[in-house]
N, C-alpha and C positions, 0 to 999 in steps of 0.2 A: 916920696917916690922910692927911696931905698928900702923903706919898710914894706911897701907893696911888692917890690921886686923880690925881697926875701920871702915874703909869704907865698908868692908864686912859685919860687924855687922849692920851698918846703912842700907845697901841695903836689907839685910834679914828682918830687922824690917819693912822697907817700904813695902815689899811684903806681910808681915803678916798683916799690917794695911789695905792694899788695899783689901786683900782677906776677911777681916772681916768687910769691910765697909758696914754698914746696909743700906746706902742710895742707893746702887746699886739695880737695878730692876732685881731680879732673879726669879720672879714668873714664873711658867710654862705657856706657851701660852694656851689659850682656844682653843678648837678644831676648832672653826669657826672664830678665830681671824684674820686669813689670808685666802685669796682665793676670789672666786667670789660667791656672793649670788644672786640667781635668784628668783625673786618674781613671784610666780605662783598664779594668781588670783583665779583659780578654776572654776568649772562649776556651774551655778546658781542653777540648780535643785538639785545637790548633795552637794553643798557647801563644796567642797574638796580643798580649797586653802591651800597653805603651802609654804615653802621655800626650794629651792635646794641649795646645796653647791658643788662648783667645786674647786678642788685643782690644782692650776696652775703648781705645780712642778711634781705631779704624774699623773695628768689627771683623778683622781678618782672623781666620782660623788656620792653624797648622796642625796636622795630624802626625802621630808617630814621630815626635821630635827626638826621642832617643835614637831611633833608627836613622833619622835624617842626619843627625850630628855625627854619629859614630859609624855610619856605613855598615851597620849590621842590625838585625832585628833584636828586640829585647829578649824574645824567645822564652817567655814565661808568663805567669799570671801575677799581676801586680796586686799584692795584698795590702800594702801600706807604703806611704812615703813619709820619711822622717827627716826633719831638718836639724842640722847642727852646724853653726857658723856658716862657712861657705860650701857645705856639703848637703846633698840630698842622698839618703839611703833608700833605694828602691827595693823593697822587700818582696820577693816572689815566693809564694807558698809552694812552688814547684822545686824548691831546693837551692835558692841562691839569693844573694843580696848584691845589687849593682850600686856602685858609688859614683856620683857625678858631681861636677861643679854646678851649683844650683843656679847660676846666672847664665851659663852657656850650655849646660847639659853634656859637656865633654866628659867621657868616661875617665875616672881616676883609678879604678880598681874594682875588685869584686871579692866576695866570699862564697865558696861553694860553687856548684855548677860544673866543675871540671874534675870531679872525683873519678878515680879509676876502679874503685871498689863499690859496686852497687849494693853489697850487703852491709856496708858501713860507710855511708856517705858523710861528708862533713856536715851537711844540713839535710834535714828530712822535710819538715813542713814548717818553715819559718813564718811567723805571724806579725812580728813587729820588732823594733830595735830601739836602743837608746845609747847615747854616748856618755860615759862617766869615767873619771880617772884615766883619761887618754886611752880608753879601750872601747870597743864596740861590744855591746851585750845584745844578743839576738834571742828572742823568745821562740822556741821551737816545740811543736807538739810531739816530736819524736815519731818513731815508726808505729803503724797500726799493728795490733795483735790479731789473733784469729777472730775475735768478736768485734773488730773495728774500734776498739778502745785504744787509748794511748797511755799505758802505764809507765812508759819510759820517757816522759817529757823532760826537757832540759832547757837551760840557757847556755848558748854557745858564746864563748868569749874570744875576741880577736884583739891582739895587742897593737895593731896598726890601724889608724883611723881611715886609711885609704884601702883597707882590705888585706887579704892574705889568708894564711892558714888559721884554722881554729886551734887554739892551744889548750883549751879546756872546755869540757861540757859539765855543767853543774846541774844536778837533778833538781826538778821542781815537782810540785803537785801537778795533776793531769791538765794538759792543754793551757799553757801560759799564753795570754793574749795581749797584754798591755802593761807598760811600766809607768811608774812615777818615781822620780828622784826626790828624796827629802832627807834632811840631815845628812848622814853618811850612809844611807840605806837606799836600796831599790825595793819598792813595793811592786809585786807582780800579781796581776789578775790571773787566776787559774779557773777557767770557766767550767770544765767538767768536774773538777774537785769541789767547786763552789767555795773557794778559799782565796785569801790574800796571802801570798808567801812574802817573807821578809828576808832580803839578802843584804848582808853587810858588804859594802863596796871595799874592795881590797882583799878581804877574806874570800869573797865570791862563792859562798855557800849559803843555802837557805838555813836559817837558824830557828825559825818558827813560822807557824801558819795561823791564820785567823779565819774562822768560819763566817760565811756570808749567807744571808737569806736571799733566795733567788739565784739565778745564773748571772754572775758578774760579767760585765762587758768592758768597761773602761773607766778611768778616773777623769773627773771634771773639776776644774777650779772655778768657783762661782762665789761672788760676794765674800771674798777672803776666806772661803771655806774650801776644804778638800772633800769632794763628794765621789762616791762610787755609784755609777749607774748600773742597775741590776734588773733582770727581767724574771717574771714568772708567768704561769698560764693565765692568770687573772689580771695582771697589771705590771707596773714597774715600780722600782724603788730608787730613791736617792739616799744612800747611806752616808752620813757625815762621819769623816775619819778624824780621830784625835791626832793632831800633828806631832805629838810627843811619843805616845805609846802605841798608836795606830789602832786602837780599839774603836768600835763603832759607838758613837755617843748619841746619835739620833737618826731616825729613819723616817723619810716621807714616802708614803705609799700612794700611788695614783691608780685608781681602778680603771683600766682601759684594756680592751681585748685585742687580740691579733697583732700585738706589737712586734716589730722587728728590732734589730740592734742599731738601726740607722736613726740617729738623733743629732740635732744641732742646737746650740744655744742661740737665742735671739737677744732681745733687750728686756730690761726691767723684770728679770726673773722668769721670762717666758722661754719656751723651747718648742721645737717642732720635731715630731717623730713620725716615721713611716709605719703604717699598719697595713696588713695584707691578710686576706682570707686564705691565701695559698691555693694549691691545686684542688679542684680543676677550674675554679672560677677566677681566681686572681683579681678580686676586687680590692684595689689599693687606694689608700688615702694618705694625706698628710694631716695629722692631728696637731692642734695647737694646745699646749698645756702650760700650766704655771708651776714651776718648781717651788716658788715661794708659798703659794696657798695650797698646793697639792690638788689642784682642780683641773679638770678637762675644760678648756675654754671653748674649743670648737673641734668636735670629733671628725668633721668632714670639711676641714679648711680648704682642701683641694683634693679632687678625686680623679682617678684614672687607673692605669694598670702598667705593670712592668717597672714600678718605681724601685730604684736600686741604690741611690745615693742622695745625700742632702747636705747643704751647707748654707751658712748665713754670711752675707757680706756686710761688715760693719760700716763700710763706706756708703754704699747706696741703699742699705737697709732692706735689700731684697733677699728672698729665699731662692736658692738654686737647687733644682731637683733634677735627677737624671732618670731617663727611661732606658731600659736595656734592650728593647726590641726583641725579647726572647733570645738574645745572644746570636741572632741571625743577621750578621752584618752590623753596620754602624748603629749607634744609639743617638740619643738626643738629650741635651740639657735644656730644661724649661726654667725660665726666670719668672718668678711670681712676686708681686708686691705684697705689702702687709694687709691688703684688703682681700687677698686670695685671687687676684686677677692676673692673667698671664701677660707679661710684658714683652717677651721675645723668646725665641728658641735658638740654640747653638748646636751645630752638628758635632758629634763626638766620635771616638773610636768604638771598639767593641766592649760592651759591658761597663759603661761609665759608673763609677762607684763612689767618687769623692771629689772634693774641690779644694784648691789652695789659692787664696786671694793674695795677690802681690800688687799693692797700690803704690 
């Protein structure tokens, strides 16, 4: 009996210690910590970009969550949303970056947007961002010249992860679009120049450039390889990048016409890309391709018009496609299964352009 009592005391003590274990994560979930975030670019004239939130469990949709949480409109065009630790960096190509807590969307700070000198703003046309060495690096096209080219493109560097003043602008090749951090370098996609710029972190200047076939769009990590997705008038390329010297070691070309820059990876080396005939017909489609074989698997996997963004949910294995409704009011997200059949639709904000899945 004494042994049984001792065992009972030990069991109760273990339960008490477990319940008081301060190392357990018992913090409440942020309202936007789970679910689907829909990036709404917004209309250029009204600059009404923001983020929508869709609850996978209830089907509830909240529009304009930045404005809802912070009691002010985003007041810009959302070009990109970049995640780092507990931050989201909302990049507006109208001259600012808003920084929010990624679970609550509470504003933490910003870069640009409040400059008093219109002739020399802190940011001109930011396109994306990355965090490295406890600094924010912002890819910016720079100002347009008389021919609407961008010969003075740069990376803006901010010393504070929650925003503040730009302390340095480092020149790049024309129209930087996308970053990839590798070794102690930043690789920068420069679309107009058709180059990859290499910037050493800490020195923060471009020390060399690598020519690229086609117009480069962004970096993709696939099958333990670093690929550069690039486009031409006749098709697309996936250039394999050497992870040591950043040279292009191999290129897969897929012949497919009318491609856009909107592409998402699926499973087993497959990808989905939006194609469009453009004005005046705007016959759009989602084409299914194989990066592994370099083949078009289904050029008309799903057809329609106004397609503007695409994503793949690794949880439910569905493709999420957005329609922009001609930027005339709210758009729609269309959920498609892997047979190309519509599963459901989700209302969005203006100009839906991308998806972030938080399961």
